N, C-alpha and C positions, 0 to 999 in steps of 0.2 A: 347662150347663158354663161358659158365659160369665159367668153370675152368680157362680158360685163363684170363678172367676179374678179377677173384679172385687173381691170381698170379700177374697180372699187377698192380692192385690198392693196394695190400698189400705191394709190393715193393715200390710203389710211396709214400705211407704213412710213411713207415720206413725212406726212404731217405728224405722226406720233414721234418720230425721231427728233424733229425740230421742236416739238412740244416739250420733250424731256430736256433738250438743250436749253430752251428758254427758261424752264423751271430752275435749272442749275444756275443760269446767269442771274436770275432774281435772287436765289438763295445766297450766292456769293456777294452780290451787291448789298443785300440786307445785312449779312454778317459783317461786311466791311464798315457799314454805317454804324452798327451797334458796337463793334469792337473799338471804334475810334474813341479816344479819350475826350476830345472836344471837337465839335463840328463847326469848323470855321469856314471851310469852302462848301458852299451849298448851291453853286451854279452849275447848270448842266454842262457847260463848255469846258470847265476845268475840274470837275469832280468825277473821277472814274467810277466810283461806287454808284453815284446817282445815274450816270450814263448806262451802267450795266442794268440797273433796275428798270429804267425807261425802255431800253432796247428789248430786254427780256419780257417785259409786260406786253409790249406791242406784238412780239413774236408769239407769246403765249395766247393772246386773244385770237390772232389770225389762225394759228395752227389748231386751236380749240374748235373753231368753226369748221375747219377742214376735216378734222378727225371725226367729229360727231355728225357732220353733214354727210360724209362718205359712209360711215358705219350705219347710220339710221336712214339713209336714202332721203334726206330732207332737202328739197330743192331750195328752200329759203336760205338755209345755212350755207349751202354750196354756192348760191349766187352771191351772198355776202363775201364769202371766201374768195371767189373768183374776182369780184369787183375790187377788193383790197389788193390782191396780187397784181392785177392789171394796173392799178393806180401806183403801186410801188415800182413796178417795171417802168412805167412812163416817167416817174420821177427820177429814176436812175438814168434813163436815157437823156432826160432834160439836163440833169446834173453833168453828164458827160459832155454834152454840147456846150453848156455854159463854161465848163472847165477848159474846153478846147478853144473856144472863141474869145473868152474873157480871162485868159491866163494871168495877165498882170493883176487884175482885180482879185482873183482867187488867191494868188501868191501874197498879195497885200493883206487880205483878210487872214490867211493862215499865219503870216508873220505876226500880225497883231494878237492872234489867239495864243501863239507860242510865247510871245512876250508877256502876256498876262499870266500864263502858267509859270514862267520864271519868277514873276513878282510874287506868286503865291507859294513858291517853294518854301519848305519848312513849316508851312501852316497846315498842311495836310499830308499824312503819311503815305496814302495811296498815290497822290500826285507826285510826291517826292520819289517814290519807288519807280513810277512810270518814267519820269524824266531821267533818273539814273540808268534805267534799263536802256532807254533810247540812246543816251550818250555813250554808254559802253558798247552797245550793239553796233552803232554806226560810226563809232570812234570820232565823235564830234564834241563840241562844247559851245553852249549858248545857241542863239538863233542864227545870227550872222557871223559872230565871232565870240571868242571867249570873254571879251570885255562887256558883252551884254549882261553878264552877271552883276554888273554894277547897278542894274535896275532893281535888284533884290535888296531889301533892307539889311539883311545879314551880311551880304557880300559887297555892299556899296563902298566904293573907294573914296572915302572922305575922312578928313582929319577929325570930324565930329562924330564919326561912327564908333561907338564903344565896343562893337562886336569883335570877338577874337578872329572871326573869319573875314574881316574887312579887307578889301582888295584881293580877296581870294576867289577860288572857284571850287565847286563840289569835287569830291574825290573821284567821282565817275568820269571826270575830264582827264584824269591822270593816265599816262602811258604806263601800263603794267609791264614790268620787266619779266623776262623769261626766268623760270625757276623761282619766282617770288612766291613765298608761302604765306607771309604775313602782310595783310593789307594795311597800307599806310593811309589813314583817313585824313591826315594833315598835309598830304602831298601838294594840295592846291593852294596853300596859304601864300599870299603875296604875289600870285602869278599875274594879276592885272597890272602891277607896277612894272613888269618886264616888257620889253619889246617882243614882237612876235617871233623874231629869229631866236631869241633866247628862251622864250616861253615854250616853243614847240619842241624843245629838247626834253621837257618833262610832262607837258600836257598836249591834248589835241586842241588846235587853235581854229580849225575850220568850223563854221556854224552848222548846226544840225539840219537847217532848212536846205542848204545847198547839198549837203551829203545825202539827204533823203531823195532829193530830185535826181542827183547823180546815180544813186542806187536804182531808182525806178527806170531811168533811161538805159542803164547797162543790164537790167533784168527785165527788159520789155516783154520778152516772150513769156516769162513766168507771170508777170502782172496781167498780161493779156489773156493767158490761159486761165488764171484764177477768175478773172472777170467774166470771160466767156463761159466758164463752167457754172458760175453762179447764175448768169442770165439763162443758160440752157436749162438748168434745174428749175428755175422759175417758170420758163416757157412750158416745160414738161408738166409741171403741176397745174398750170393754167389749162393745158390741153386735156389732162386727165379729168379735171373738174368739169370742163365744158362737155367732154364726152359722157361723163356720168349723168349730167343734167339732161342731155339730149336723149340718153337711153331711158331715163326715168320718165321723161315726157312721152316717149313713144309707147312705153308700157301703159301709162295712164290713159293715153288716147285709145289704145287698143282695148283697154278695159271699159272705157266709156262707150266705144262703138259696140262692144259685146253686150254691155248692159242695155243700151238702147235697142239693139236687135232683139234681145230676149223680151224686153218690155213690149215691143211691137208685136211679137209673136203671141204674147199673152193676151193682148188686146184683140188680135184677130181670132183667137180661140173663143172669144165671147160672142162673136157674130155667127148666126146660123146661115146655112146656105139658102139661096132663094128657092121658093116653092118646096120648102122642106115638108115632108109628110110626117105630122106629129101623131098620126093614128097608129095604134098598135097593129 
């Protein structure tokens, strides 16, 4: 019985933790949607707020099934939780195989998605902050190079572009000097007109796609450790759910056998022994 309680409450604690995390993700996503002045970007691929809401909602549903299934010993909820976890695990494994054997296709799709995000820059504050964070974190600019910013209407390098930022790049592409206290948000103006040798003195010229791939290759142990940890956690939750389901089934079968045995004993008590003497 102690072993069953250990399995039950371990599964419940895991699910409850991720249930709270999913609720926070949903709250942050909804707040970002409401706080936005105008909703221009409304596609899942380039809207961080919508992505948070969708991911949080899926996590909330799955962990809800796990929490209440484990707490209430409900086989139906636990089976649904187990099935969804197995499906997610198989999708992750399939995605890993696709990414490994179809690297060129994945890179092409990723490049297309990042280009679309650059085109939407300035239209959504959340997306803008996300791109600025990536460019500052990985010290990169654009997708393939800093000149990719010409794909954006505000930074397009054209004589007919009335924008003050024409032929420029965002400030997050700029190389920040040591001991610099005041951020110069105009540091990227006119950088697309310069050759790469001159531009690299003031801004990062390498594209973010190459920089992210380079970072992943040079931090392979970290990436592999995080991936393995996530998969191990999912496998543990699958094993806990399957163990609790088996335990509940054993208890139910035992109760059914016990009920059938007591029922047969009651039936036998109604029969009189042969040649019984009914005289006083």
